[in-house]
Every structure is written in structure tokens, then in C-alpha cells.
N, C-alpha and C positions, 0 to 999 in steps of 0.2 A: 568480425570484431564489432561491426556497427550494431549488431543485434545482441551483443553480449549482455547488456543490462536486463533484458527481459528473460533470459534463459533461467535464472534461479527460480522464477515463477512458472515458466512454461514447462520446464523439464519435469518437475514433480506432478504438475497437472496432467500432462500427457501420460506419465507413468501410472497415475491413479486411474485414469480412464481405461488404459489397457488392462489393468488388473481386474476391473469389473467385467471385461470381455472374456477373460480366461476362467471366470467362475471361482470355485473353491479349490482348485488344484494348487497345492502349496508350492510345488516345484517351479512352475512357471511364474507364480507370484514372486518368489524369492529371486529368480533370475532377473525379472524386470526391476525389482527393488534395488538390487546391487548394481545393475547397469545404470539406473538413474542416479544412484548414489555416487558412482564413479564420475558421471558427467557433472553432477552438482559440485563435487569437490574440485574438479578441474576448473569449472566456471568460477567458483568462489576465489580460487587462487589467482586466476587471471584478472578478476575484478580488483582484487587487492593490489596486484602489481600495477594495473593501470591507474588506480586511485592514488597510489603512492607517488605518482609523478606530479600530483597537484592539480590535475584536471578535474573538472566537474562533468561527468558524463550524463547527458540528458537524452531520454528515449521517449518520443512522442507516439503513444499508441493511437492508431487510427489516423496518424499524421495531422491531428488537429493542433492548433496553437496551445501552449501550456495553460493559458488562462481559461481555455474553453474545454479542453479534453483531459485525458489521463496522461500524466507525465511521471516517468520513473527517473529518479536521479541517483547517481552514484558519486559519493565523495569518500574520504578516508573512513569516516565513522560508519556509514552504511555498509561499505565493503567489509570492514572489520566484523560487523554484526552478522553478515551473511556467511563469512568464513567461519566464525565461531559456531554458528548454527549447523553448518555442514560437518565440521569436525565433531561436534557433539552427536549429531544424528547417526554417524557411522557406527560407533560402539553401541548405541542404543538399539539400532537395528540388529547388530550382531547378537546382542543379549536376547532379543526377542526371538531370533531365529534358532536359538538353542532349544526351542520346543513350545514356548508360550504362544507363538503366533498361530499354532494349530487350533487353539481354543477360541480364537476370535476370528470368525470367517472373513471379515472385511478389514482386518488389522492393517494390512499393507496398503490398501487403498486409502484408508483414513490417515495413515502415517504420512503418505505422500501429500495429501491435501493439507495436513498440518504444516508440512515444510513449505508448501506454496503460500499459505497464509502468513507464516512467519517472515519469509523472505519478502513477500509483497509489502508487509507492514514496514520493513526496514528500508525498502527502496522507494516507496511512493512519495511523491512531492505534493500530494493533494489530500486535504483533510477528509473529504468524503470517501476517497478510496482507502484511506487509512481505516475508516469505519468498515468498509467492505472487507478488507483483508483481516481486520479484527474478527469479523463474523465468520469468515472462512476458517480461520484457525480455531475459533471457539467451537464451531459446529463439529469440526473434526475431533477436537478434544473431548466433546461430549460423548461421541461414539467410542473413542479410545478408553475413556474413563468407565463407561457403563457396559461395554461389551463383555459378555460372559460373567458379569458381576451379580452379586446378590447380597442381601443383608446389609451390613455396615457400609459396603462400597456403594450400593444403590442409594442408601440414605444420604451419604456424603455427596454423591454425584448429583442427586436432585437438588440439594442445597446449592451446589456449585452452579448448576444450570439456572436456577431461579435468581441467584445473585447477579450473574452475568447478563441475564436478560434485562434486569433492572438497570444495570450500568449502561447497557447498549441503548436503552430508551433515553436515558439522560444524555448520552452521546448525540443522539439525533436532535434532541432539544437544543443542545449547544450549537450544533451545526446549523440548524435553522436560524437561530439568533444571529450567528456570525455572518451567515450568507445575507440575511436581511439588512445587516448593518454595513457590510463591506462590499457586497455584490460579487464576491468570489470565494472559493474555497481552496484555490491553489495557494500554497503557503508562501511562495515567493511574491506573488501578486498581493496577497493579503498583508504581508509585511509593509509594502509600500502604502497601502490604503489605511492601515492602522496608524502609521506615522503621520499621515495627512488627514486623520479623522476630524470631523467637526467636534469642537469641545463639548457640545451637548450630547454627543454619542459616546464619549469616552467611558462614562460610568457603565453604560449598557454593554459595551465591548468587554470591559473588565469583568462584569457579572457573567457574561457568556463564556469568557475564557476561564473564569473560576469554576463553572460547571464542568468544563472540559478537563480542568485540573483534577477535580474530584474523580472523574471517570478514570483518568490515567493512574491516579493514586490507588484507586480500587483494584485495577489490574495488577499493580505492583504490590498490593497488600500492605499499604502504609496505614499506620494507626489513624483512625479507629476502624479502617475498612479491611482488616486483616483476618477476620474471623473465619472466612470461608477456606483459607489455605491449609491450615494444619490437618484438618480432617480429610480434605480432598486429596492432598498429596500423600498422606500416610496410608490411605486405603487404595491408591491407584496401583496397578501392576508396575513392577520395578522398572521395566524399560520405558513405560509411559511416564512415570514419575520423574525419571532421569531426563527425558526430553522436556518435561514441563518446567525444569529449572530455568530454561531460557524464556519462558512465558512471562514471568514477573519482570524480566529485563526488557520485554517489549514495552511495558508501561513506563519503566524508567527511561528508556530510549525515546519514547513519544514525548515525555516531558522535556527531555534535553533538546530534542529537535524543534518542537513547537515554540518553546519559551526562550530559545536562542535565535531562531530565525524570525518568527512572527512578532514576538515580544522581547526581542533582544535590544542591543544598544541603539538601534535605529528607530525604536518604537515611541519616541517622545515621552509623554507622561506615563505610559505603561511599560517603559523599559525596565525589565528585571523585577517586576513587582512580585512574581511568584516565589522568588528565592527566599525572601524574608519569612515566608510561611513554611517553606519546606525544611529549613534547617532545624527549627525546634521539633517539627513533626518527625524528621529523620532521627534525631537524637532520642526522642521518647520511644520510637518504634524499636530502635536498636537495643535500648535497655530492656524493654518488654520482651523482645524476642530472645535475648540472652537468658533472661530468667525463665522463659518458657522452655528453652533447650535444657536448662538445668533441672527443671521439674518434670520433664517428659517421662511417661511410663514405658515407652518403647523407643527403640532406636530409630525407626522410621518417623515417628512423631518428632524426635529430636532433630533429625535432618530437616524436616519441614520447617521448624522454627529457625534453623540456621539459614534456610533460603530467605526467610523474611529478614533476618539480620543482615544478609548480604545486600538485599535491596535497600535497606535502611542506610547502610554504609555508603552506597552509591548516591543516595539522596543527599547525604551530608557532603560528600565530595563535590557534587555538581552544584549544590546551593551556595557553596563558597564562591563560585562564579569567577574563578581565576584560571588562566591557562594551565598552571601547574596542578591545581586540584582536579580539574576536569581530565587532564592526562592521567593522573593517578587513578581516578575513578574508572576510566576506560580500561586500564591495565587490570585493575582489581575485578572489573566485570567479567573479563575473560576467565581469569583463574577461579573465581568463585563459582562460575557456571560449571566448570569441569569438576571441581572438587565435590560440590554437593551432588552432582549427578553420579559420581563414583560412589559416594556414600549410600545413595539409594540402592545401587546394585549390590554393594557389600552387605547392606542390611538385609536384602532379600536372600542372599546366600547364607548369612548367619541364621536367619529365620528357618530356612530349610534344614539346617544342620542341628537345630535344637529341638526338633520334634514338636510336641504340644506346647512347649514353653515359648516357641516362636522367638521374637526379638524383644520380649518383655525384660525390663531391667530390674524388676522386683522379684524375679523368680530365678533361683539357681538351678542350672541344668547342665548336663553334659553337652559339649560342643565338638562335633566331628571336625577333624582337619583344622584344629585351632591354630596351628603354627602359621599356615598360609593365610588364613583369614585374619589372624591377629596382626600379621605384618601389614596386610592391606589396610586394616583399620588404623594401625599406628601411623602410617604414612598420611592417610587422609585426615586423621585427627590433627597431626602437626600442621598440615596445610591449612585446614579450616580455622585453626586457632591463630594463625599468622605468626608461627615461629620460624626462625631462620633454619635452613637456608632456602626454603621453598618460596614460591612467588607470592603467597599470601603475606609473608613478611615484607617483601619488596613493595607490594602495593600499599600496605598500610604505612610503611615507612615513608614512601613518597607522598602519601596523603598528609601525614603529620607534618612533614617538612613544608608542605604547601599552605598550611593554615595561616591566615593573616594574624598579625600580632594581637588584635583586639579580641580574637576568639580562641586563642591558644589554650587557655585554662579549661574552657568548657569542652572543646572538641577533643583535646588530648586526654582529659580525664575520662570522657565517655568511651573513646575508642580503646584505651588501654584497659580500663576496668572490664568492659564487655569482652575483650579478648581473653582476659583472665577467666571470666565466667565460662566462655566457650571451651577453654582448655580444661577447666574443672569438669564440665559436662562430658567432654570426650574421654577424660581420664576415668570418670565414673562408669561410663559405658564399657570401656575396654577392661576395666577391673572386674566388672560384674559378668560380662559375657565371655571373657577370655581367661583372665588371671584366676578368677574364682570358679572356673568351670569344673563341675564335678566329673569324676571318672565314670565311664560307662559300667553298668552292673555286670557282674560276672556272667559270661555267656551271651551278653548282648553285643551285637555287631554294630560298629559305627556306621552312620549313614554313608551312602555312596558320595564320593567327592563331587563338588560342583562341576558341571560340565565344562569342557575345555573352552567352549565359546564364551561361557559366562566369565571365567577367569581372565580370558584375553580381553574381553570388553572392559572389565574394571581396570585391568592393567594398562590398557591403552589410555583411558582417561587420566590415570595417575601419571602415565608417561608424558602426557601433554604438559603436566605441571613441571616435570623435569626439563622438558624442552623449553618451556617458557622461562624457567630459571636460567638456563644456559644462554638463551638469546635475549635476555631481558634488556640489554642495552639497545639493540636495534628495534625491539618492540616498543620501548619507551620513547625512542626517537619518533617512531610512527605515531604513537598516541600524542606526543607533544605537537606534531604537525596537525593531527586531527583536531586537537583542542583549539589550536590557533585558528583553524579553518571554521570551527563551530562558533567561536566567539567574535569572529569578524565576518558576519554572514553576507555582507553586501556583494562580494564577488560571486558567491554562489547564487544569490537571488538574481543578479544581473545575468548570469549564465543561463538560468532557467527561463527568465523572461525573454532573453535574446535569442533563444533557440527557435529558428523558424521551421515550419513544415517543409518537407522535401518537395521540390517543384517537379511534378511529373510531366513527362513529354505528352503532348496532345495525342489523342487516339487517331489512327489513320482513318 
């Protein structure tokens, strides 16, 4: 149990290394991948159980003090993110194992490295190592995006690479400035030094943290830094695009973590300065993304815009900076990750059943096995639009109930109108793809049905939504406690700073 916090990073790293040793033999690669996935799911569940007790778990890599070395920290929020990632990765891996993984020789190794980067970003307590884990997950995502691709996917992938390299450069600039001004990059230690900063340095610290905020918002595709996402996600392979739905949440999580711990209530003049900027940006992004979903030419592009809309909703919830709104945002984060991932898998199955028409919404074409696909699309559409009784409704209802009196008109109008636009967009897609599907010409055989693994993968993701609905009360209690922990960061910072290296016995 003492080494539990490092396992979400260590397990996929070891699995990825082993896959490189077995070469291109798909059988051993799949065996290693599923063994690692089972271990990751078990570890994530144990971490969530331990975190729910209210303790802050701190793991000092190399046994250096937190202010000098690498510290991994586990609280309720980071444990929730690791568990969400593990639950998402399992159906994505299952969908890829239906046959697509044979086309990309190093898919499984890259998939494991992506998981290591994601989990490391959620667990690290150090800004420099946040940058390192960002780079690990981004490098793996480049390989997943571009492997076996050509034409539009290569073009979108190269834009994605160029954009993220630019953002990473800005990240390093921000880290250099913050280290020069505070003398540390450990977030708990930095929070103490920001609170006690010289008044002459406050403006520079705010400027450096502003650059950092731009980087995180770029990762989360917030307006005006969203342009890379629709093309990238709509051209990515289905299993990869489904896993990518949690990547925008990494940017949102980084904002939540850094600007509650380092620039939270204890930060003096800089306390909460970012939230005043993020609320209008989140509202504008949500409106834009909803219109983008309504005007999308393909189902995959529509889902890509809905990913942006979900990130924008989270920024609105977190920028309200109250325990109730942050709790609602964490609940909504989990369900929106699962439903948009399911939609990417459903869009891929629809595309394969419509032949040359693919998933285009402006072309009428026959749809094979439309009853099953139509049902999957209906459930996912209800969830993503936030209609009862699915958890999208619960998350949005909790968010609206948490809006402070002075912002009710703006936030309620935005959330309700954009939910209506999402509903209209999904109704348009279902009508065009399923309801108006033409009959197959005489003598023409319907395409083979989607593979069993593909249907199970999409069903599992939608099943998560049903489970989240049934256990919404305990999940909301968990997110309530996580929000209270985030907005009162002093105990967490004290726990990290107070964790001493293990004293080793002297060598004989």
C-alpha cells in the first residue's frame, strides 16, 4: 500500500516497455495490455477508496524532500481522475482490439505510454513534472494520431503537433519565470512563497501564471485556442479519439489544481484572480461549441465540438469558485468524458455501415443494422444534451443550483440555451442518419454488423452512465468532499511539505 500512488504511472510504463520487447506479435501485445489494464483498474479503485478517507497520500520518488524532488500526491480529486481514466481506457482498448490495432504496429505500447502520461499529470505535485507528464502523453498521442494515417489525418495531425509544441514552449517559459521568482516548482511550496511574495514581484508572478493559464486553456481548447481540436479529433481513429476525450480534461484539471492550490484563498493579492477571466471565456466557448455542433457536416465533427462544449461547461462550473459548483463540475466531468467517448465509437460504427457516405449528415444513404445503432445514438444523444434521467441532467441541474445569485441570469441562460442547441444537433443527426435512412437497393446485401467487441465497448461506456445515475448520491457526496478539499488547500499543502523522506538504516 505504501507504493500505491506510483503504480498508475509505473504499471503502464512497464507494460509499454514489455510490448516493445515482443515486437509486432499482436497476441502477446494484447495479453500484456489486458493484464496491465486489470492492474490499473484495481489500483485506481484502491486509490479512490484510500482518498475517500480524507487522507492526502504523498509519495516521494527517490526519497528526496518534496521541495527538492518529485512528489506524487493523491487526494479525492486526483484519485477520481485516475479512476475515470482507467474506466475510459478499458472500452477504448476493447474497441481497438476488434481489429484496428493490427494496422498500427506500436499501438499498444503508445496506448500504455498515453495512460502513464495522463495518470502522472493527475498525480504530480510539481509543476515541472506536470510539464514532463504533459510531454509524455502528448508524444504518445502524436504516435496514436499519425500511425497508419494519410491524407486529412496526416494534415490534421501535423497541425496538432505544431500547436502543442508551441504550447509546450510557452509552458517552459512560464516555469522559468515562476522558478526565478519563487525558487521552487513544487505546488505546495510555491503556494507558501506566493502568499509571502515581495510586493514588487506580484505583477511578475501574475504575468507568469497568466502564461501558464494560456497553456492550460490551450490544452482544454478554450476560446480562442480551440481551432486545433475539431479537425484532430474528427480524423483520429475511433478508439484513439475516444481516449482523447479525457485529454481536454487534463487542461481543465490543471487549471483547477494550480489555481486553487498555488493561487487559491491563501495567495494574498493573487487569490482567485484567474476565475474572473475564465467565466466569460467559458460562456463564450460554450456558445461557440454548441453552434459548431449544430453546423457540423459529419457526426464525428459534431462530437468533437461537443467535447469542447463539455470543457467549457467545466470552466463555467469551476470559475464560480464555490464548493457546490466545483462538486457539480467534477460530477459532470466524469459523465461528459464517458458520453463523448461513446459517441466517437458509435460514429465510427455508423460510418462503416453507410459505405461511401460515411458519417456525413448532408447525404442520405442506407444504414445497416440501424435499430441497434439508432438505440445507441438515442441514449448517447439524451445524455449529451443533459435530459433526464441520465447523469448529464443531474450534473447540469447541480451546476445551475450552485450558481450565485448575481450570476443566475447569465449562467442559466447560457447553459439552458446551449443544452437546447445540443439537443437539436443530436436530433438532426439521428433524423438524418437513422430515421431518414434509405432502403438498400434490391439485391444489395447489408454490411456485416459491427463486431461484438465494438458493440460491447460502446455499451460499456453507456452503461457507465446508467451506473453513474443509479449511484449519483454517493458520487455527489464524494465530489462534495473533493470540492471542499480543493477549496481549502492548506491541509493538503501542509501534508505535502510535512512528508519527510524515509530514514534508511546505515549500511553495515
